[in-house]
C-alpha positions, -999 to 999 in steps of 0.1 A, spaced: -362 -397 72 -384 -372 51 -392 -383 17 -378 -353 0 -345 -355 20 -342 -393 9 -344 -382 -27 -318 -355 -23 -294 -380 -7 -300 -406 -34 -293 -381 -61 -263 -366 -44 -249 -402 -37 -250 -410 -74 -234 -377 -84 -206 -381 -60 -200 -417 -64 -195 -411 -103 -171 -383 -94 -152 -401 -66 -148 -431 -88 -125 -410 -112 -100 -405 -85 -72 -427 -74 -78 -448 -42 -65 -429 -14 -68 -393 -31 -78 -365 -9 -112 -351 -17 -124 -315 -13 -133 -303 22 -169 -305 37 -174 -268 33 -161 -269 -3 -187 -297 -10 -214 -277 5 -208 -250 -20 -201 -272 -49 -233 -293 -45 -255 -264 -32 -271 -287 -6 -279 -286 32 -255 -297 59 -279 -326 66 -281 -339 32 -243 -339 27 -235 -354 60 -260 -382 54 -247 -386 19 -211 -390 31 -220 -414 59 -237 -437 32 -206 -434 10 -185 -444 40 -207 -473 50 -205 -486 12 -166 -483 12 -166 -454 -13 -149 -429 10 -127 -430 41 -134 -402 67 -106 -394 89 -115 -368 115 -96 -336 113 -76 -348 86 -100 -352 55 -121 -372 32 -104 -398 9 -116 -418 -20 -116 -455 -12 -127 -471 -45 -102 -498 -57 -108 -499 -96 -105 -532 -113 -69 -528 -128 -78 -556 -154 -98 -529 -172 -84 -500 -190 -98 -467 -175 -107 -441 -201 -118 -406 -190 -134 -380 -215 -128 -346 -201 -147 -316 -214 -163 -283 -205 -196 -284 -187 -217 -261 -208 -243 -276 -232 -225 -285 -265 -244 -307 -288 -214 -316 -307 -193 -327 -277 -221 -345 -261 -227 -365 -291 -191 -378 -293 -189 -385 -255 -222 -404 -258 -210 -423 -288 -176 -432 -274 -193 -443 -241 -218 -464 -259 -190 -482 -279 -166 -489 -249 -193 -499 -225 -198 -530 -247 -160 -538 -243 -154 -558 -211 -118 -547 -210 -127 -510 -208 -141 -486 -183 -153 -453 -201 -164 -423 -180 -170 -387 -187 -158 -358 -164 -167 -321 -169 -152 -289 -158 -163 -253 -154 -149 -228 -177 -122 -206 -164 -107 -231 -138 -78 -245 -158 -53 -247 -131 -77 -265 -108 -87 -289 -135 -52 -297 -142 -46 -305 -105 -77 -327 -105 -66 -345 -137 -33 -356 -121 -53 -374 -94 -76 -391 -119 -74 -428 -120 -71 -431 -157 -49 -450 -181 -61 -426 -208 -75 -391 -207 -93 -378 -236 -91 -340 -232 -111 -312 -249 -96 -280 -235 -100 -245 -248 -77 -226 -225 -41 -228 -236 -10 -209 -225 25 -215 -217 18 -224 -181 -10 -248 -190 12 -266 -217 40 -268 -191 16 -285 -165 0 -307 -191 34 -318 -204 40 -336 -171 15 -364 -180 8 -356 -217 19 -393 -224 -16 -405 -212 -36 -377 -231 -54 -376 -264 -63 -342 -272 -97 -341 -287 -110 -314 -311 -77 -296 -314 -40 -301 -311 -19 -277 -292 17 -272 -303 33 -297 -279 60 -322 -287 51 -358 -292 14 -353 -285 -15 -376 -293 -46 -358 -308 -78 -362 -328 -76 -328 -346 -108 -315 -364 -87 -288 -382 -107 -258 -372 -85 -234 -392 -94 -253 -424 -131 -249 -414 -127 -210 -414 -110 -213 -449 -136 -234 -462 -164 -210 -451 -145 -181 -467 -140 -200 -499 -177 -210 -502 -189 -174 -499 -162 -162 -524 -172 -189 -549 -208 -174 -547 -195 -140 -556 -197 -123 -523 -172 -95 -515 -190 -77 -487 -185 -103 -459 -190 -100 -423 -173 -122 -397 -198 -124 -366 -179 -133 -335 -207 -152 -319 -189 -177 -296 -163 -173 -268 -129 -166 -286 -113 -197 -271 -86 -219 -286 -108 -235 -313 -128 -205 -322 -96 -183 -326 -85 -211 -352 -119 -207 -372 -113 -168 -371 -78 -171 -383 -85 -194 -411 -113 -172 -422 -95 -140 -420 -63 -152 -436 -81 -167 -466 -101 -136 -473 -68 -115 -469 -52 -137 -498 -83 -127 -519 -77 -89 -510 -111 -89 -491 -113 -70 -459 -144 -83 -439 -165 -65 -414 -160 -78 -379 -190 -78 -356 -180 -87 -321 -211 -100 -301 -189 -100 -268 -199 -135 -260 -181 -147 -228 -195 -181 -223 -208 -210 -244 -239 -209 -220 -269 -193 -239 -245 -181 -267 -273 -183 -292 -298 -162 -272 -270 -136 -263 -260 -134 -299 -297 -130 -310 -300 -100 -284 -269 -84 -294 -276 -85 -332 -311 -73 -327 -297 -44 -310 -269 -38 -334 -290 -38 -364 -312 -10 -349 -283 14 -351 -261 1 -379 -266 -6 -416 -265 -41 -431 -235 -34 -453 -226 -71 -461 -242 -95 -484 -228 -127 -465 -216 -136 -431 -200 -166 -412 -207 -172 -376 -189 -196 -353 -215 -222 -348 -249 -233 -363 -268 -223 -333 -255 -187 -334 -260 -187 -373 -298 -193 -366 -297 -165 -340 -282 -140 -365 -307 -150 -392 -335 -145 -366 -322 -110 -359 -317 -102 -396 -354 -114 -403 -368 -93 -373 -351 -64 -392 -368 -72 -424 -338 -88 -441 -345 -118 -461 -323 -150 -458 -306 -158 -483 -322 -132 -509 -304 -103 -492 -279 -119 -469 -263 -154 -471 -253 -171 -437 -230 -201 -431 -224 -216 -397 -201 -243 -382 -206 -276 -367 -230 -295 -389 -251 -306 -359 -288 -315 -361 -298 -277 -355 -285 -268 -387 -305 -293 -407 -338 -289 -388 -336 -251 -386 -362 -233 -405 -335 -214 -425 -319 -247 -436 -285 -235 -428 -254 -241 -448 -228 -254 -426 -189 -263 -426 -197 -296 -410 -178 -322 -390 -177 -356 -404 -194 -372 -372 -191 -408 -381 -155 -406 -393 -144 -387 -361 -161 -413 -339 -144 -443 -358 -111 -424 -359 -113 -418 -322 -121 -454 -314 -92 -466 -337 -67 -441 -319 -78 -452 -284 -72 -488 -293 -39 -481 -310 -29 -461 -279 -34 -491 -256 -16 -513 -282 15 -492 -287 14 -464 -260 7 -437 -287 -15 -428 -316 1 -397 -329 -21 -367 -344 -52 -379 -364 -64 -351 -385 -100 -351 -399 -109 -325 -424 -143 -306 -421 -168 -309 -450 -191 -283 -465 -228 -290 -465 -246 -267 -490 -281 -257 -478 -305 -230 -487 -291 -202 -464 -264 -192 -490 -270 -181 -527 -250 -168 -554 -249 -130 -561 -256 -128 -600 -263 -91 -601 -249 -62 -585 -267 -53 -551 -271 -20 -536 -258 -18 -499 -287 -16 -477 
């Protein structure tokens, strides 16, 4: 067998094994044609990988009927699956890795991560119904009536992570995104800013909407009408780069008629700062910027970004306790964790009247 083909087969075997192990024994897997498209490989590589999986007892292949999962998981262990979107997100990756690190040391638990592509919510839910999990930790950004109805069928084994949809008797680790928006608004107001912009720099999904509503509602209470700048970002993939490009072009044709702004992540806050600096606008002397997330990019960035941060260690510890409580009692309820404000040098107080640039 050619060496490069062998490497491809080994890589695909590991990938498929991890995914198949999430399914209940006997669950029907996607068709050969669907797998070809999903894994973007040759027919030869997929055929040999499936044969290797069959020989190792991972799958059963029934001619003209289909391919079926054949892994019989050890039911003495509690299976936990952390389900989240597959675009790069430093925050979610951190939580997934920390939880996996903790539960890998516990012989009674089996912790795995499963990702899904944005936009395929119905397909995801159907897949989750087949997942061999005693508990699903779910970070889901697409909510509507139909999604809630489908999730309600097996919500008794879900802990929502990041936010808590309005469903009865749910279990959730809620980061209180609405409060994060309010906290950002309060910080800018306390510094004396009244000409404030909200930069819509992330896909306006469930959590982002809560940030936006909290920010806008709080400013409304203070009789401040912010400027809205929609960067028209549709995906979390390359959101920072797309935001930088949009803002660079926007600033060529529009005045900087705000003294402070809030963006929906730390990465996109840095991108907005780059665009302003390219235009000759100094941070924070002329425009203050605050982001969200508190990830390492905020502290390490050259702008020393002010951020409404997540309390990372508290979230991890709360999640661990909630999971353990769930297995002891069958539920954990809603655990709400308030964000914290990390003051850094990308915001400053307005002490004198500034001219609109």
